[in-house]
PAZAPA-4460 file (N, C-alpha, C; in steps of 0.05 Angstrom, whole numbers, plus 32768, in hexadecimal, padded with zeros to 4 digits):
% residues 207
    n_x    n_y    n_z   ca_x   ca_y   ca_z    c_x    c_y    c_z   seq   type   mol
   8012   7FE8   8000   8000   8002   7FFF   8013   801A   8001     1      M     A
   800D   802B   7FED   801D   8042   7FE9   801B   8056   8001     2      I     A
   8033   8064   8004   8035   8079   801B   803A   8093   8008     3      R     A
   8030   80AC   8013   8036   80C2   800A   8048   80D3   801B     4      I     A
   805D   80DF   800E   8070   80EF   8020   8067   810C   801E     5      I     A
   8063   8118   8034   805D   8134   8038   8073   8146   8034     6      D     A
   806F   8161   8032   8087   8174   8030   8099   8171   8045     7      P     A
   8092   816B   805E   80A6   8166   8073   80B4   814C   8073     8      A     A
   80AE   813B   8060   80BC   8122   805F   80B0   810B   806E     9      G     A
   8096   810F   8079   808B   80FC   8088   807C   80E8   8076    10      R     A
   807C   80CD   807D   806B   80BB   806C   8050   80B7   8074    11      H     A
   803C   80BF   8064   8020   80BE   806C   8015   80A4   8061    12      I     A
   800B   8092   8077   7FFB   807A   806E   7FE1   807E   805E    13      P     A
   7FDA   806A   804F   7FC4   806C   803E   7FAA   8074   804E    14      A     A
   7FA8   8068   8064   7F8F   806D   8076   7F8B   8087   807D    15      R     A
   7FA0   809A   807C   7F9F   80B5   8081   7F97   80C7   806A    16      D     A
   7F96   80BD   8053   7F90   80CD   803A   7F7D   80C0   8028    17      F     A
   7F78   80A6   8028   7F68   8097   8013   7F4D   80A0   8011    18      I     A
   7F40   80A4   8026   7F24   80AD   8025   7F20   80C8   8018    19      T     A
   7F34   80D8   8019   7F33   80F4   800E   7F36   80F3   7FEE    20      Q     A
   7F44   80DF   7FE6   7F4C   80DF   7FC9   7F40   80C9   7FB7    21      V     A
   7F34   80B4   7FC5   7F2D   809B   7FB7   7F15   80A2   7FA0    22      E     A
   7F06   80B7   7FA5   7EF0   80BC   7F91   7EF7   80D2   7F7E    23      N     A
   7F0E   80DB   7F7F   7F15   80F1   7F68   7F2E   80E9   7F59    24      N     A
   7F38   80FA   7F47   7F4D   80F4   7F36   7F67   80EF   7F44    25      E     A
   7F6A   80FD   7F5B   7F82   80F9   7F6B   7F87   80DA   7F71    26      L     A
   7F6F   80D0   7F79   7F70   80B5   7F7F   7F79   80A1   7F69    27      G     A
   7F70   80A8   7F51   7F77   8099   7F38   7F96   809D   7F33    28      R     A
   7FA0   80B6   7F36   7FBD   80B9   7F30   7FCD   80AA   7F46    29      L     A
   7FC4   80AB   7F5E   7FD2   809A   7F71   7FD4   807C   7F6C    30      I     A
   7FBC   8072   7F62   7FBC   8057   7F59   7FD0   8051   7F42    31      D     A
   7FD1   8066   7F31   7FE3   8062   7F1B   8000   8062   7F25    32      C     A
   8007   8072   7F37   8022   8073   7F43   802A   8059   7F51    33      A     A
   8015   804E   7F62   8017   8036   7F71   801C   801E   7F5C    34      T     A
   800D   801D   7F45   8011   8008   7F34   802A   800A   7F26    35      L     A
   8034   8023   7F1F   804E   8026   7F10   8063   801D   7F24    36      Q     A
   8064   8020   7F3D   8079   8017   7F4F   8075   7FFA   7F53    37      L     A
   8060   7FEF   7F53   805E   7FD1   7F57   8067   7FC2   7F3F    38      G     A
   8062   7FCC   7F27   8069   7FC1   7F0E   8089   7FC3   7F0C    39      L     A
   8094   7FD9   7F13   80B0   7FDB   7F12   80BE   7FC7   7F27    40      A     A
   80B2   7FC6   7F3D   80BD   7FB3   7F50   80BE   7F96   7F46    41      T     A
   80A7   7F8D   7F3B   80A4   7F74   7F30   80B9   7F6E   7F18    42      L     A
   80BC   7F84   7F07   80D0   7F81   7EF1   80EC   7F7C   7EFC    43      A     A
   80F2   7F89   7F13   810C   7F86   7F1E   8111   7F6D   7F2F    44      K     A
   80FC   7F65   7F3C   80FA   7F4D   7F4E   80EA   7F39   7F46    45      Q     A
   80EE   7F28   7F33   80DE   7F13   7F28   80D4   7EFE   7F3D    46      P     A
   80E1   7EFC   7F51   80DD   7EE9   7F67   80C4   7EF3   7F7C    47      D     A
   80BE   7F0E   7F7A   80AF   7F19   7F8C   8091   7F17   7F81    48      V     A
   807F   7F11   7F94   8060   7F14   7F8D   8056   7F2B   7F9A    49      R     A
   804A   7F3F   7F8D   8044   7F59   7F99   8026   7F5D   7F97    50      L     A
   801B   7F66   7FAC   7FFE   7F71   7FAB   7FFC   7F8E   7FAC    51      S     A
   7FEE   7F9B   7F99   7FEF   7FB5   7F94   7FD0   7FBF   7F9B    52      V     A
   7FCE   7FD2   7FAD   7FB2   7FDC   7FB4   7FA9   7FF0   7F9D    53      N     A
   7F90   7FEE   7F9B   7F83   8000   7F84   7F65   8004   7F8D    54      M     A
   7F57   8015   7F7F   7F3D   801A   7F7F   7F30   8010   7F64    55      S     A
   7F1A   8000   7F67   7F0E   7FF7   7F4F   7F07   800E   7F3B    56      A     A
   7F05   8027   7F48   7EFE   803D   7F35   7F14   8043   7F22    57      Q     A
   7F2B   8038   7F26   7F43   803F   7F15   7F3F   802D   7EF8    58      S     A
   7F30   8018   7EFB   7F2F   8007   7EE4   7F27   8017   7ECC    59      I     A
   7F15   802B   7ECE   7F0E   8039   7EB7   7F20   8051   7EB1    60      G     A
   7F35   8057   7EC0   7F45   806C   7EBB   7F5B   8068   7EA8    61      Y     A
   7F5C   8076   7E91   7F6D   806F   7E7C   7F8B   806C   7E83    62      P     A
   7F95   8082   7E93   7FB2   807F   7E9A   7FB9   8064   7EA9    63      K     A
   7FA6   805B   7EBE   7FAC   8044   7ECA   7FAA   802C   7EBB    64      W     A
   7F98   802C   7EA7   7F96   8015   7E96   7FAF   8012   7E85    65      V     A
   7FB7   802A   7E7A   7FD0   802B   7E69   7FE7   801F   7E78    66      R     A
   7FEA   8028   7E92   7FFF   8022   7EA3   8001   8001   7EA6    67      T     A
   7FEA   7FF8   7EAB   7FE9   7FDA   7EAE   7FEF   7FCC   7E92    68      L     A
   7FE4   7FD3   7E7E   7FE9   7FC7   7E63   8003   7FC9   7E5E    69      E     A
   8010   7FDF   7E5E   802C   7FE2   7E57   803F   7FD5   7E68    70      E     A
   803A   7FD1   7E82   804A   7FC2   7E95   804A   7FA5   7E8D    71      G     A
   802F   7F9C   7E88   802F   7F7D   7E7F   803A   7F78   7E64    72      L     A
   8038   7F8D   7E51   8044   7F89   7E37   8062   7F87   7E39    73      Q     A
   806F   7F97   7E4B   808C   7F95   7E4D   8095   7F7C   7E5A    74      R     A
   8086   7F71   7E6D   808C   7F5A   7E7B   8075   7F4A   7E80    75      S     A
   806C   7F37   7E6B   8053   7F2A   7E70   8051   7F17   7E88    76      P     A
   8069   7F0C   7E90   806A   7EFA   7EA8   8063   7F09   7EC2    77      N     A
   8062   7F23   7EC1   805B   7F32   7ED9   8040   7F2C   7EE3    78      L     A
   802D   7F26   7ED3   8011   7F21   7ED9   800C   7F0B   7EED    79      A     A
   801F   7EF7   7EED   801C   7EE0   7F02   8025   7EE7   7F1D    80      T     A
   8036   7EFE   7F1E   8042   7F08   7F3A   8033   7F22   7F45    81      N     A
   801F   7F2B   7F33   8011   7F41   7F3D   7FF5   7F3B   7F49    82      L     A
   7FF1   7F47   7F60   7FD6   7F44   7F6C   7FC9   7F61   7F6D    83      I     A
   7FB2   7F65   7F63   7FA3   7F7F   7F65   7F8E   7F7E   7F79    84      L     A
   7F94   7F8E   7F8C   7F82   7F8C   7FA4   7F6F   7FA4   7FA7    85      E     A
   7F55   7F9D   7FA5   7F42   7FB2   7FA5   7F2F   7FB1   7FBE    86      M     A
   7F27   7FC8   7FC8   7F16   7FC8   7FDF   7EFA   7FC0   7FD7    87      T     A
   7EEB   7FB2   7FEA   7ED0   7FAC   7FE5   7EC0   7FC2   7FDC    88      E     A
   7EC2   7FD9   7FEC   7EB0   7FEE   7FE3   7EB3   7FFB   7FC7    89      N     A
   7ECC   7FFA   7FBE   7ED3   8004   7FA3   7EC7   7FF2   7F8F    90      S     A
   7ECA   7FD8   7F93   7EBF   7FC5   7F80   7EA1   7FC7   7F7E    91      V     A
   7E92   7FCA   7F94   7E78   7FCD   7F92   7E6C   7FE6   7F86    92      M     A
   7E7F   7FFA   7F85   7E76   8013   7F75   7E74   8010   7F59    93      A     A
   7E83   7FFD   7F4D   7E82   7FF6   7F30   7E85   7FDA   7F2C    94      A     A
   7E72   7FC9   7F33   7E74   7FAB   7F33   7E78   7F9F   7F19    95      P     A
   7E69   7FAA   7F05   7E6B   7F9F   7EE7   7E85   7FA3   7EDC    96      E     A
   7E8F   7FBE   7EDE   7EA9   7FC4   7ED3   7EC0   7FB2   7EE2    97      V     A
   7EBC   7FAF   7EF9   7ED2   7FA0   7F08   7ED0   7F82   7EFE    98      A     A
   7EB9   7F79   7EFB   7EB6   7F5D   7EF4   7EC3   7F57   7ED9    99      R     A
   7EBD   7F67   7EC5   7EC4   7F63   7EAB   7EE6   7F66   7EA8   100      Y     A
   7EEE   7F79   7EB6   7F0C   7F7C   7EB8   7F19   7F65   7EC5   101      F     A
   7F0E   7F5D   7EDC   7F1C   7F45   7EE9   7F1B   7F2C   7ED7   102      M     A
   7F06   7F28   7EC9   7F01   7F11   7EB5   7F19   7F13   7EA2   103      N     A
   7F1E   7F29   7E95   7F33   7F2E   7E81   7F4D   7F29   7E8B   104      D     A
   7F52   7F35   7EA1   7F6D   7F34   7EB0   7F75   7F1A   7EB8   105      M     A
   7F61   7F0B   7EC5   7F65   7EF0   7ECF   7F6E   7EDB   7EBA   106      Q     A
   7F67   7EE0   7E9E   7F6F   7ED0   7E89   7F8E   7ED4   7E86   107      K     A
   7F9C   7EE8   7E8F   7FB7   7EEB   7E8F   7FC5   7EE5   7EAA   108      L     A
   7FB6   7ED5   7EB9   7FBE   7EC9   7ED5   7FC2   7EE1   7EEA   109      E     A
   7FB9   7EF8   7EE5   7FBB   7F0D   7EF9   7FA8   7F08   7F0F   110      L     A
   7FAF   7F0D   7F28   7FA2   7F04   7F40   7F92   7F1D   7F4D   111      C     A
   7F7B   7F18   7F58   7F6B   7F2E   7F64   7F66   7F27   7F81   112      F     A
   7F68   7F3B   7F92   7F60   7F38   7FAE   7F4C   7F4D   7FB5   113      A     A
   7F36   7F43   7FC6   7F23   7F54   7FCE   7F2A   7F5D   7FEB   114      L     A
   7F30   7F77   7FF0   7F38   7F80   8009   7F22   7F87   801A   115      D     A
   7F25   7F85   8034   7F11   7F8C   8049   7EF5   7F7F   8046   116      N     A
   7EF7   7F67   803F   7EDE   7F56   803D   7ECF   7F57   8054   117      F     A
   7EB5   7F5D   8054   7EA5   7F5D   806A   7EA3   7F7A   8074   118      G     A
   7EAF   7F8E   806D   7EAA   7FA8   8073   7E97   7FB6   8063   119      A     A
   7E91   7FAB   804A   7E7F   7FBA   8038   7E63   7FAB   8033   120      G     A
   7E5F   7FAD   8016   7E45   7FA1   800F   7E46   7F8A   7FFE   121      Q     A
   7E5A   7F7D   7FFB   7E5D   7F65   7FED   7E49   7F4F   7FF2   122      T     A
   7E38   7F45   7FE4   7E27   7F2F   7FE8   7E35   7F15   7FDF   123      S     A
   7E2B   7F00   7FE8   7E36   7EE6   7FE3   7E33   7EE1   7FC4   124      L     A
   7E1D   7EEA   7FB9   7E1A   7EE6   7F9A   7E2E   7EF5   7F8C   125      V     A
   7E33   7F0E   7F93   7E47   7F1F   7F87   7E64   7F12   7F8A   126      Q     A
   7E69   7F08   7FA3   7E82   7EF9   7FA8   7E85   7EE2   7F93   127      L     A
   7E71   7ED3   7F8E   7E72   7EBD   7F7C   7E77   7EC6   7F60   128      R     A
   7E6A   7EDE   7F57   7E6F   7EE8   7F3E   7E88   7EF2   7F35   129      D     A
   7E98   7EFE   7F4B   7EB1   7F0B   7F45   7EC8   7EF9   7F44   130      F     A
   7EC7   7EE1   7F51   7EDC   7ED0   7F50   7EF6   7EDD   7F58   131      Y     A
   7EF8   7EE8   7F70   7F10   7EF3   7F7C   7F23   7EDB   7F81   132      F     A
   7F3E   7EE0   7F7F   7F50   7ECB   7F85   7F56   7ECC   7FA5   133      D     A
   7F55   7EE2   7FAF   7F58   7EE6   7FCE   7F45   7EF8   7FD9   134      I     A
   7F3C   7EF0   7FF1   7F2C   7F04   8000   7F3A   7F09   801A   135      I     A
   7F3B   7F21   8022   7F46   7F2A   803A   7F33   7F34   804D   136      K     A
   7F2E   7F25   8062   7F1D   7F2C   8077   7F21   7F45   8084   137      M     A
   7F0D   7F57   8089   7F11   7F6E   8096   7F18   7F6C   80B3   138      D     A
   7F28   7F7E   80BB   7F35   7F7F   80D5   7F21   7F7D   80ED   139      G     A
   7F06   7F87   80E7   7EF6   7F85   80FD   7EEE   7F6B   8104   140      Q     A
   7EF3   7F54   80F4   7EED   7F38   80FB   7F04   7F2C   810C   141      F     A
   7F1D   7F36   8107   7F37   7F2B   8112   7F3F   7F37   812A   142      T     A
   7F35   7F50   8131   7F41   7F5E   8149   7F37   7F52   8161   143      K     A
   7F46   7F4C   8174   7F40   7F3B   818E   7F2F   7F25   8189   144      D     A
   7F38   7F17   8172   7F2A   7EFE   816A   7F28   7EE8   817F   145      L     A
   7F3F   7EE6   8190   7F42   7ED0   81A1   7F2C   7ED2   81B8   146      A     A
   7F20   7EE7   81BC   7F0E   7EED   81CF   7EF1   7EF0   81C5   147      R     A
   7EEE   7EEC   81AC   7ED1   7EEE   819E   7ECB   7ED5   8190   148      S     A
   7EB9   7EC7   819D   7EAE   7EAD   8192   7E9D   7EB6   8179   149      A     A
   7E91   7ECC   817A   7E80   7ED3   8163   7E92   7ED7   8149   150      D     A
   7EA6   7EE7   814C   7EB7   7EEC   8135   7EC6   7ED2   812C   151      N     A
   7ECC   7EC0   813D   7ED7   7EA7   8135   7EC3   7E98   8123   152      Q     A
   7EA9   7E9A   812A   7E99   7E8A   811B   7E94   7E99   80FF   153      A     A
   7E95   7EB1   8100   7E94   7EC2   80E6   7EAA   7EBC   80D4   154      L     A
   7EC3   7EB8   80E0   7EDA   7EB4   80CE   7ED8   7E97   80C4   155      I     A
   7ED0   7E83   80D2   7ECE   7E69   80CD   7EBA   7E66   80B3   156      Q     A
   7EA4   7E78   80B5   7E91   7E78   809F   7E9E   7E84   8085   157      A     A
   7EAE   7E9A   8089   7EBA   7EA6   8071   7ED0   7E94   8066   158      V     A
   7EDD   7E84   8077   7EF2   7E72   806C   7EE0   7E5D   805B   159      I     A
   7ECB   7E53   8064   7EBE   7E3E   8055   7EB4   7E4B   803D   160      G     A
   7EAA   7E61   8039   7EA0   7E6E   8023   7EB6   7E71   800E   161      I     A
   7ECE   7E7D   8018   7EE4   7E80   8009   7EEE   7E66   7FFA   162      A     A
   7EEE   7E50   800E   7EF6   7E39   8001   7EE5   7E2D   7FEA   163      G     A
   7ECA   7E31   7FEF   7EB8   7E29   7FDD   7EBB   7E35   7FBF   164      S     A
   7EC6   7E50   7FC0   7EC8   7E5B   7FA9   7EE7   7E5E   7F9F   165      F     A
   7EF9   7E4B   7FAB   7F16   7E48   7FA6   7F22   7E64   7FA9   166      E     A
   7F1B   7E72   7FC0   7F2A   7E8A   7FC7   7F3D   7E88   7FDC   167      M     A
   7F54   7E92   7FDC   7F63   7E92   7FF2   7F5E   7EA6   8008   168      F     A
   7F5D   7EA1   801F   7F54   7EB2   8035   7F6A   7EC0   8046   169      C     A
   7F6B   7ED9   8049   7F7F   7EE5   805A   7F70   7EF7   8071   170      I     A
   7F7B   7EF5   8087   7F74   7F03   809E   7F83   7F1E   80A0   171      A     A
   7F77   7F34   80A3   7F84   7F4D   80A7   7F84   7F58   80C3   172      Q     A
   7F96   7F68   80CB   7F96   7F75   80E4   7F9C   7F63   80FB   173      N     A
   7FAE   7F50   80F6   7FB4   7F3B   810B   7FCB   7F49   811E   174      V     A
   7FC4   7F4D   8135   7FD5   7F5F   8146   7FDF   7F4F   8160   175      E     A
   7FD4   7F37   8164   7FDE   7F29   817A   7FE5   7F0C   8178   176      T     A
   7FF4   7EFF   8187   7FFB   7EE3   8182   7FE4   7ED1   8186   177      A     A
   7FD2   7ED8   8199   7FB9   7EC8   819F   7FA6   7EC8   8187   178      S     A
   7FA4   7EE0   817B   7F91   7EE3   8164   7F9D   7ED2   814C   179      D     A
   7FB8   7ED3   8149   7FC6   7EC5   8133   7FC1   7EA7   8137   180      A     A
   7FC5   7E9E   8151   7FC0   7E81   8157   7FA5   7E79   8150   181      D     A
   7F91   7E86   8158   7F73   7E80   8151   7F71   7E80   8133   182      V     A
   7F79   7E96   8125   7F76   7E97   8108   7F83   7E7D   80FB   183      L     A
   7F99   7E77   8104   7FA9   7E5D   80F7   7F9A   7E45   80F9   184      T     A
   7F8E   7E41   8113   7F7D   7E2A   811A   7F64   7E29   8109   185      K     A
   7F5A   7E40   8104   7F40   7E42   80F6   7F45   7E39   80D9   186      L     A
   7F5E   7E3D   80D0   7F64   7E35   80B4   7F66   7E4D   80A2   187      G     A
   7F6B   7E66   80A9   7F71   7E7B   8099   7F8C   7E77   8089   188      V     A
   7F89   7E7D   8071   7FA0   7E7A   805F   7FB9   7E89   8064   189      G     A
   7FB7   7EA2   806D   7FCB   7EB5   8072   7FC3   7EC9   8084   190      C     A
   7FD8   7ED4   8094   7FD2   7EE9   80A7   7FE2   7F01   809F   191      L     A
   7FD6   7F1A   80A6   7FE3   7F32   80A0   7FDD   7F46   80B7   192      Q     A
   7FF1   7F54   80C0   7FEE   7F68   80D6   8006   7F6D   80E6   193      G     A
   8004   7F7C   80F9   801C   7F85   8108   8029   7F6F   8119   194      Y     A
   801A   7F5A   811F   8027   7F43   812E   803B   7F36   811B   195      H     A
   8038   7F39   8103   8048   7F29   80EF   805E   7F3C   80E2   196      L     A
   8057   7F55   80DF   8067   7F67   80D2   805D   7F83   80CF   197      G     A
   806D   7F98   80D1   8062   7FB4   80D0   8069   7FC0   80B5   198      V     A
   805A   7FD4   80A9   805F   7FE1   8092   807D   7FE9   8091   199      P     A
   808B   7FE7   807B   80A6   7FEF   8079   80AA   7FFB   805D   200      T     A
   80BC   800F   805D   80C6   8019   8044   80DD   800D   8039   201      L     A
   80E9   7FF6   8046   80FE   7FE8   803D   80F7   7FC9   803E   202      T     A
   80E6   7FC0   802C   80DF   7FA5   802B   80F7   7F92   8027   203      P     A
   80F4   7F77   8028   810A   7F67   802A   811F   7F68   800F   204      P     A
   8111   7F6A   7FF9   811E   7F6C   7FE0   812F   7F85   7FDC   205      W     A
   812A   7F99   7FED   8139   7FB1   7FEA   8150   7FB4   8000   206      R     A
   814F   7FA0   8014   8163   7FA2   8027   817F   7F96   8020   207      Q     A
***
């Protein structure tokens, strides 16, 4: 997820600016910059698999589409290492556009992740029709999970649904060892959160 550097040199995380820009052209330009950085990283690091955050609204933005097409034309093999991660709310704002785009791109083996699943308006029927490769459960389900039998039951249900549709399931906002232990026992495919690693400007392939 991209960071913005302000005039004082501070790194501003996406949560502090994304709601102000996601529905206007600045949001589209940020998505273009994010994709450019991601494609450049994959071109230099063929062993890395990278997830790039975006809004589904950028699918119809010509500059973003050109950025993706040109990147894949230069290095067609990049598609298998690129994951495009869209928030649930942005997908539901333009479901038909997102569905057709995903169908075309998945033919190139490009992977799609649905971010913040459970926080928005995705119905089970829509989940079936989209065929996301990955769903990332919203942090409201995983926070203090070890002490919430209700949330454990919900996560078990989501894992079952994801498995039925052959979707890989990721739990977000995992911040404690006890929550990680419960999620692992429930059968979540992957964990993400401060318990496992914090955001960094120097990922392993740059160190």
